[in-house]
Biotite code that builds the C-alpha atoms (Angstrom):
import biotite.structure as struc

atoms = struc.array([
    struc.Atom([-0.211, 0.145, 0.010], chain_id="A", res_id=1, res_name="GLY", atom_name="CA", element="C"),
    struc.Atom([1.355, 3.416, -0.894], chain_id="A", res_id=2, res_name="VAL", atom_name="CA", element="C"),
    struc.Atom([1.973, 5.419, 2.979], chain_id="A", res_id=3, res_name="MET", atom_name="CA", element="C"),
    struc.Atom([-0.119, 7.955, 4.047], chain_id="A", res_id=4, res_name="SER", atom_name="CA", element="C"),
    struc.Atom([1.643, 11.321, 4.682], chain_id="A", res_id=5, res_name="GLN", atom_name="CA", element="C"),
    struc.Atom([0.382, 14.085, 6.416], chain_id="A", res_id=6, res_name="GLU", atom_name="CA", element="C"),
    struc.Atom([1.936, 17.685, 6.311], chain_id="A", res_id=7, res_name="LEU", atom_name="CA", element="C"),
    struc.Atom([2.693, 19.125, 9.807], chain_id="A", res_id=8, res_name="SER", atom_name="CA", element="C"),
    struc.Atom([3.516, 22.803, 11.418], chain_id="A", res_id=9, res_name="PRO", atom_name="CA", element="C"),
    struc.Atom([5.644, 21.393, 14.084], chain_id="A", res_id=10, res_name="VAL", atom_name="CA", element="C"),
    struc.Atom([7.180, 18.564, 15.163], chain_id="A", res_id=11, res_name="MET", atom_name="CA", element="C"),
    struc.Atom([6.986, 16.909, 18.636], chain_id="A", res_id=12, res_name="ALA", atom_name="CA", element="C"),
    struc.Atom([10.610, 16.389, 19.267], chain_id="A", res_id=13, res_name="GLY", atom_name="CA", element="C"),
    struc.Atom([14.187, 15.716, 18.410], chain_id="A", res_id=14, res_name="GLY", atom_name="CA", element="C"),
    struc.Atom([13.443, 12.059, 16.750], chain_id="A", res_id=15, res_name="ILE", atom_name="CA", element="C"),
    struc.Atom([13.469, 13.232, 13.002], chain_id="A", res_id=16, res_name="PHE", atom_name="CA", element="C"),
    struc.Atom([14.722, 11.886, 9.794], chain_id="A", res_id=17, res_name="ALA", atom_name="CA", element="C"),
    struc.Atom([15.873, 14.459, 7.350], chain_id="A", res_id=18, res_name="ILE", atom_name="CA", element="C"),
    struc.Atom([18.394, 14.518, 4.257], chain_id="A", res_id=19, res_name="ASP", atom_name="CA", element="C"),
    struc.Atom([21.825, 14.859, 5.934], chain_id="A", res_id=20, res_name="ARG", atom_name="CA", element="C"),
    struc.Atom([23.119, 17.578, 3.511], chain_id="A", res_id=21, res_name="HIS", atom_name="CA", element="C"),
    struc.Atom([19.436, 19.796, 3.851], chain_id="A", res_id=22, res_name="TYR", atom_name="CA", element="C"),
    struc.Atom([20.181, 19.100, 7.362], chain_id="A", res_id=23, res_name="PHE", atom_name="CA", element="C"),
    struc.Atom([23.613, 21.631, 6.711], chain_id="A", res_id=24, res_name="ASN", atom_name="CA", element="C"),
    struc.Atom([22.020, 23.751, 4.381], chain_id="A", res_id=25, res_name="GLU", atom_name="CA", element="C"),
    struc.Atom([19.899, 25.070, 6.273], chain_id="A", res_id=26, res_name="ILE", atom_name="CA", element="C"),
    struc.Atom([22.024, 25.738, 9.035], chain_id="A", res_id=27, res_name="GLY", atom_name="CA", element="C"),
    struc.Atom([22.075, 21.961, 11.406], chain_id="A", res_id=28, res_name="GLN", atom_name="CA", element="C"),
    struc.Atom([20.995, 22.297, 15.157], chain_id="A", res_id=29, res_name="TYR", atom_name="CA", element="C"),
    struc.Atom([21.863, 26.202, 16.895], chain_id="A", res_id=30, res_name="ASP", atom_name="CA", element="C"),
    struc.Atom([24.595, 25.576, 18.699], chain_id="A", res_id=31, res_name="LYS", atom_name="CA", element="C"),
    struc.Atom([23.989, 28.251, 20.493], chain_id="A", res_id=32, res_name="GLY", atom_name="CA", element="C"),
    struc.Atom([21.093, 26.200, 22.245], chain_id="A", res_id=33, res_name="MET", atom_name="CA", element="C"),
    struc.Atom([22.032, 24.056, 26.216], chain_id="A", res_id=34, res_name="ASP", atom_name="CA", element="C"),
    struc.Atom([21.277, 21.026, 27.022], chain_id="A", res_id=35, res_name="LEU", atom_name="CA", element="C"),
    struc.Atom([17.772, 20.434, 25.880], chain_id="A", res_id=36, res_name="TRP", atom_name="CA", element="C"),
    struc.Atom([14.350, 22.153, 24.975], chain_id="A", res_id=37, res_name="GLY", atom_name="CA", element="C"),
    struc.Atom([12.889, 24.049, 21.679], chain_id="A", res_id=38, res_name="GLY", atom_name="CA", element="C"),
    struc.Atom([15.315, 23.048, 19.576], chain_id="A", res_id=39, res_name="GLU", atom_name="CA", element="C"),
    struc.Atom([12.181, 20.554, 17.886], chain_id="A", res_id=40, res_name="ASN", atom_name="CA", element="C"),
    struc.Atom([10.497, 23.843, 17.735], chain_id="A", res_id=41, res_name="LEU", atom_name="CA", element="C"),
    struc.Atom([13.536, 25.670, 15.649], chain_id="A", res_id=42, res_name="GLU", atom_name="CA", element="C"),
    struc.Atom([13.941, 23.297, 13.174], chain_id="A", res_id=43, res_name="LEU", atom_name="CA", element="C"),
    struc.Atom([10.301, 23.406, 12.264], chain_id="A", res_id=44, res_name="SER", atom_name="CA", element="C"),
    struc.Atom([10.136, 26.885, 12.249], chain_id="A", res_id=45, res_name="LEU", atom_name="CA", element="C"),
    struc.Atom([13.254, 27.109, 9.850], chain_id="A", res_id=46, res_name="ARG", atom_name="CA", element="C"),
    struc.Atom([12.124, 24.279, 8.334], chain_id="A", res_id=47, res_name="ILE", atom_name="CA", element="C"),
    struc.Atom([8.850, 26.013, 6.981], chain_id="A", res_id=48, res_name="TRP", atom_name="CA", element="C"),
    struc.Atom([10.374, 29.537, 6.760], chain_id="A", res_id=49, res_name="MET", atom_name="CA", element="C"),
    struc.Atom([13.248, 28.538, 4.798], chain_id="A", res_id=50, res_name="CYS", atom_name="CA", element="C"),
    struc.Atom([10.962, 26.528, 1.783], chain_id="A", res_id=51, res_name="GLY", atom_name="CA", element="C"),
    struc.Atom([11.101, 23.138, 3.198], chain_id="A", res_id=52, res_name="GLY", atom_name="CA", element="C"),
    struc.Atom([8.336, 20.918, 4.017], chain_id="A", res_id=53, res_name="GLN", atom_name="CA", element="C"),
    struc.Atom([7.346, 18.975, 7.341], chain_id="A", res_id=54, res_name="LEU", atom_name="CA", element="C"),
    struc.Atom([5.847, 15.356, 7.202], chain_id="A", res_id=55, res_name="PHE", atom_name="CA", element="C"),
    struc.Atom([4.326, 13.321, 9.823], chain_id="A", res_id=56, res_name="ILE", atom_name="CA", element="C"),
    struc.Atom([4.610, 9.833, 8.363], chain_id="A", res_id=57, res_name="ILE", atom_name="CA", element="C"),
    struc.Atom([2.255, 8.298, 10.651], chain_id="A", res_id=58, res_name="PRO", atom_name="CA", element="C"),
    struc.Atom([3.320, 3.892, 10.586], chain_id="A", res_id=59, res_name="CYS", atom_name="CA", element="C"),
    struc.Atom([7.026, 5.414, 11.553], chain_id="A", res_id=60, res_name="SER", atom_name="CA", element="C"),
    struc.Atom([8.171, 3.649, 15.142], chain_id="A", res_id=61, res_name="ARG", atom_name="CA", element="C"),
    struc.Atom([10.668, 5.006, 16.895], chain_id="A", res_id=62, res_name="VAL", atom_name="CA", element="C"),
    struc.Atom([12.094, 4.193, 19.963], chain_id="A", res_id=63, res_name="GLY", atom_name="CA", element="C"),
    struc.Atom([12.975, 6.903, 23.130], chain_id="A", res_id=64, res_name="HIS", atom_name="CA", element="C"),
    struc.Atom([14.876, 5.630, 26.048], chain_id="A", res_id=65, res_name="ILE", atom_name="CA", element="C"),
    struc.Atom([15.717, 8.407, 28.369], chain_id="A", res_id=66, res_name="SER", atom_name="CA", element="C"),
    struc.Atom([17.876, 8.625, 31.375], chain_id="A", res_id=67, res_name="LYS", atom_name="CA", element="C"),
    struc.Atom([15.744, 10.539, 34.342], chain_id="A", res_id=68, res_name="ASN", atom_name="CA", element="C"),
    struc.Atom([18.641, 12.737, 35.478], chain_id="A", res_id=69, res_name="ASP", atom_name="CA", element="C"),
    struc.Atom([17.522, 15.107, 37.569], chain_id="A", res_id=70, res_name="ASN", atom_name="CA", element="C"),
    struc.Atom([18.592, 18.260, 37.254], chain_id="A", res_id=71, res_name="LYS", atom_name="CA", element="C"),
    struc.Atom([14.927, 20.360, 36.821], chain_id="A", res_id=72, res_name="SER", atom_name="CA", element="C"),
    struc.Atom([16.710, 23.514, 37.462], chain_id="A", res_id=73, res_name="HIS", atom_name="CA", element="C"),
    struc.Atom([19.234, 23.455, 34.757], chain_id="A", res_id=74, res_name="GLU", atom_name="CA", element="C"),
    struc.Atom([16.925, 21.808, 32.739], chain_id="A", res_id=75, res_name="ILE", atom_name="CA", element="C"),
    struc.Atom([14.490, 25.191, 33.170], chain_id="A", res_id=76, res_name="LEU", atom_name="CA", element="C"),
    struc.Atom([17.307, 27.665, 32.555], chain_id="A", res_id=77, res_name="LYS", atom_name="CA", element="C"),
    struc.Atom([18.064, 25.723, 29.663], chain_id="A", res_id=78, res_name="ALA", atom_name="CA", element="C"),
    struc.Atom([14.889, 25.600, 27.893], chain_id="A", res_id=79, res_name="VAL", atom_name="CA", element="C"),
    struc.Atom([14.431, 29.645, 28.974], chain_id="A", res_id=80, res_name="ALA", atom_name="CA", element="C"),
    struc.Atom([17.622, 29.862, 27.182], chain_id="A", res_id=81, res_name="ARG", atom_name="CA", element="C"),
    struc.Atom([16.767, 27.812, 24.222], chain_id="A", res_id=82, res_name="ASN", atom_name="CA", element="C"),
    struc.Atom([12.745, 29.521, 23.464], chain_id="A", res_id=83, res_name="TYR", atom_name="CA", element="C"),
    struc.Atom([14.633, 33.382, 23.902], chain_id="A", res_id=84, res_name="LEU", atom_name="CA", element="C"),
    struc.Atom([17.077, 32.470, 20.962], chain_id="A", res_id=85, res_name="ARG", atom_name="CA", element="C"),
    struc.Atom([13.581, 31.155, 19.359], chain_id="A", res_id=86, res_name="LEU", atom_name="CA", element="C"),
    struc.Atom([11.683, 33.743, 19.541], chain_id="A", res_id=87, res_name="VAL", atom_name="CA", element="C"),
    struc.Atom([14.372, 36.702, 19.059], chain_id="A", res_id=88, res_name="HIS", atom_name="CA", element="C"),
    struc.Atom([15.649, 34.937, 15.724], chain_id="A", res_id=89, res_name="VAL", atom_name="CA", element="C"),
    struc.Atom([11.979, 33.302, 14.407], chain_id="A", res_id=90, res_name="TRP", atom_name="CA", element="C"),
    struc.Atom([8.929, 35.602, 16.177], chain_id="A", res_id=91, res_name="LEU", atom_name="CA", element="C"),
    struc.Atom([9.012, 38.933, 14.173], chain_id="A", res_id=92, res_name="ASP", atom_name="CA", element="C"),
    struc.Atom([6.513, 41.313, 15.736], chain_id="A", res_id=93, res_name="GLU", atom_name="CA", element="C"),
    struc.Atom([5.235, 38.251, 17.808], chain_id="A", res_id=94, res_name="TYR", atom_name="CA", element="C"),
    struc.Atom([8.151, 38.191, 20.563], chain_id="A", res_id=95, res_name="LYS", atom_name="CA", element="C"),
    struc.Atom([5.883, 40.529, 21.980], chain_id="A", res_id=96, res_name="GLU", atom_name="CA", element="C"),
    struc.Atom([2.983, 37.761, 23.382], chain_id="A", res_id=97, res_name="GLN", atom_name="CA", element="C"),
    struc.Atom([5.669, 35.608, 24.103], chain_id="A", res_id=98, res_name="PHE", atom_name="CA", element="C"),
    struc.Atom([7.055, 37.705, 26.797], chain_id="A", res_id=99, res_name="PHE", atom_name="CA", element="C"),
    struc.Atom([2.407, 38.627, 27.611], chain_id="A", res_id=100, res_name="LEU", atom_name="CA", element="C"),
    struc.Atom([2.743, 35.536, 28.817], chain_id="A", res_id=101, res_name="ARG", atom_name="CA", element="C"),
    struc.Atom([6.261, 35.219, 30.128], chain_id="A", res_id=102, res_name="ARG", atom_name="CA", element="C"),
    struc.Atom([7.178, 38.464, 30.871], chain_id="A", res_id=103, res_name="PRO", atom_name="CA", element="C"),
    struc.Atom([10.165, 37.083, 33.445], chain_id="A", res_id=104, res_name="GLY", atom_name="CA", element="C"),
    struc.Atom([11.811, 35.990, 30.073], chain_id="A", res_id=105, res_name="LEU", atom_name="CA", element="C"),
    struc.Atom([12.256, 38.908, 28.777], chain_id="A", res_id=106, res_name="LYS", atom_name="CA", element="C"),
    struc.Atom([15.686, 40.235, 31.048], chain_id="A", res_id=107, res_name="PHE", atom_name="CA", element="C"),
    struc.Atom([17.068, 36.949, 30.893], chain_id="A", res_id=108, res_name="THR", atom_name="CA", element="C"),
    struc.Atom([20.442, 36.569, 28.405], chain_id="A", res_id=109, res_name="THR", atom_name="CA", element="C"),
    struc.Atom([20.293, 34.113, 25.745], chain_id="A", res_id=110, res_name="TYR", atom_name="CA", element="C"),
    struc.Atom([23.747, 34.506, 23.654], chain_id="A", res_id=111, res_name="GLY", atom_name="CA", element="C"),
    struc.Atom([24.571, 36.071, 21.025], chain_id="A", res_id=112, res_name="ASN", atom_name="CA", element="C"),
    struc.Atom([22.223, 34.957, 18.016], chain_id="A", res_id=113, res_name="ILE", atom_name="CA", element="C"),
    struc.Atom([23.880, 37.234, 15.429], chain_id="A", res_id=114, res_name="SER", atom_name="CA", element="C"),
    struc.Atom([25.139, 34.154, 13.244], chain_id="A", res_id=115, res_name="GLU", atom_name="CA", element="C"),
    struc.Atom([21.081, 32.702, 13.613], chain_id="A", res_id=116, res_name="ARG", atom_name="CA", element="C"),
    struc.Atom([20.155, 35.898, 12.303], chain_id="A", res_id=117, res_name="ILE", atom_name="CA", element="C"),
    struc.Atom([22.282, 35.845, 9.013], chain_id="A", res_id=118, res_name="GLU", atom_name="CA", element="C"),
    struc.Atom([21.862, 32.671, 8.510], chain_id="A", res_id=119, res_name="LEU", atom_name="CA", element="C"),
    struc.Atom([18.499, 33.471, 8.532], chain_id="A", res_id=120, res_name="ARG", atom_name="CA", element="C"),
    struc.Atom([19.028, 36.407, 5.859], chain_id="A", res_id=121, res_name="LYS", atom_name="CA", element="C"),
    struc.Atom([20.893, 34.003, 3.666], chain_id="A", res_id=122, res_name="ARG", atom_name="CA", element="C"),
    struc.Atom([18.544, 31.522, 2.513], chain_id="A", res_id=123, res_name="LEU", atom_name="CA", element="C"),
    struc.Atom([16.170, 34.274, 2.659], chain_id="A", res_id=124, res_name="GLY", atom_name="CA", element="C"),
    struc.Atom([12.955, 32.846, 4.990], chain_id="A", res_id=125, res_name="CYS", atom_name="CA", element="C"),
    struc.Atom([10.248, 34.023, 5.007], chain_id="A", res_id=126, res_name="LYS", atom_name="CA", element="C"),
    struc.Atom([8.284, 36.023, 8.072], chain_id="A", res_id=127, res_name="SER", atom_name="CA", element="C"),
    struc.Atom([6.314, 34.030, 10.566], chain_id="A", res_id=128, res_name="PHE", atom_name="CA", element="C"),
    struc.Atom([3.459, 35.905, 9.952], chain_id="A", res_id=129, res_name="GLN", atom_name="CA", element="C"),
    struc.Atom([3.716, 33.863, 6.486], chain_id="A", res_id=130, res_name="TRP", atom_name="CA", element="C"),
    struc.Atom([4.238, 30.824, 8.294], chain_id="A", res_id=131, res_name="TYR", atom_name="CA", element="C"),
    struc.Atom([0.302, 31.610, 10.727], chain_id="A", res_id=132, res_name="LEU", atom_name="CA", element="C"),
    struc.Atom([-1.186, 32.718, 7.417], chain_id="A", res_id=133, res_name="ASP", atom_name="CA", element="C"),
    struc.Atom([0.326, 29.878, 5.776], chain_id="A", res_id=134, res_name="THR", atom_name="CA", element="C"),
    struc.Atom([1.197, 26.529, 7.346], chain_id="A", res_id=135, res_name="VAL", atom_name="CA", element="C"),
    struc.Atom([-0.514, 27.164, 10.763], chain_id="A", res_id=136, res_name="PHE", atom_name="CA", element="C"),
    struc.Atom([-3.239, 29.492, 10.397], chain_id="A", res_id=137, res_name="PRO", atom_name="CA", element="C"),
    struc.Atom([-5.511, 27.546, 14.026], chain_id="A", res_id=138, res_name="GLU", atom_name="CA", element="C"),
    struc.Atom([-2.661, 29.170, 16.512], chain_id="A", res_id=139, res_name="LEU", atom_name="CA", element="C"),
    struc.Atom([-3.454, 32.810, 15.139], chain_id="A", res_id=140, res_name="GLU", atom_name="CA", element="C"),
    struc.Atom([-6.820, 32.039, 16.843], chain_id="A", res_id=141, res_name="VAL", atom_name="CA", element="C"),
    struc.Atom([-5.460, 30.516, 19.650], chain_id="A", res_id=142, res_name="SER", atom_name="CA", element="C"),
    struc.Atom([-3.108, 33.576, 20.331], chain_id="A", res_id=143, res_name="VAL", atom_name="CA", element="C"),
    struc.Atom([-5.830, 35.866, 19.281], chain_id="A", res_id=144, res_name="ASP", atom_name="CA", element="C"),
    struc.Atom([-7.712, 35.035, 22.359], chain_id="A", res_id=145, res_name="SER", atom_name="CA", element="C"),
])
């Protein structure tokens, strides 16, 4: 039978298949992100906004073993930093929406993002507004409410 696949606005986690050449071409992972968290969202936005497409293949099977290292404070710090990098590189004017929900993060440091902003320019990526209008219109509705 033909394998069915469905376009997806974002991938759930860091388990995915991607052509190595394409992964390199679109800038791999953001090396400024720490530890864990947000890289799946960042990569999803980048794939869509920079001309790619993201598919969910329903019949795929993946195993995931995670170690239970309870470094919850470290993880929360890393997640916050990673989201800030994503917000400042990809969300354009919508970053204000993010800070309305997480005002405490407005003055948190997130490292140098100039390389990622340069990557976005070099790849000729579209705006976050384009992403909302074209890829994930349902999100805009929830943002407005």
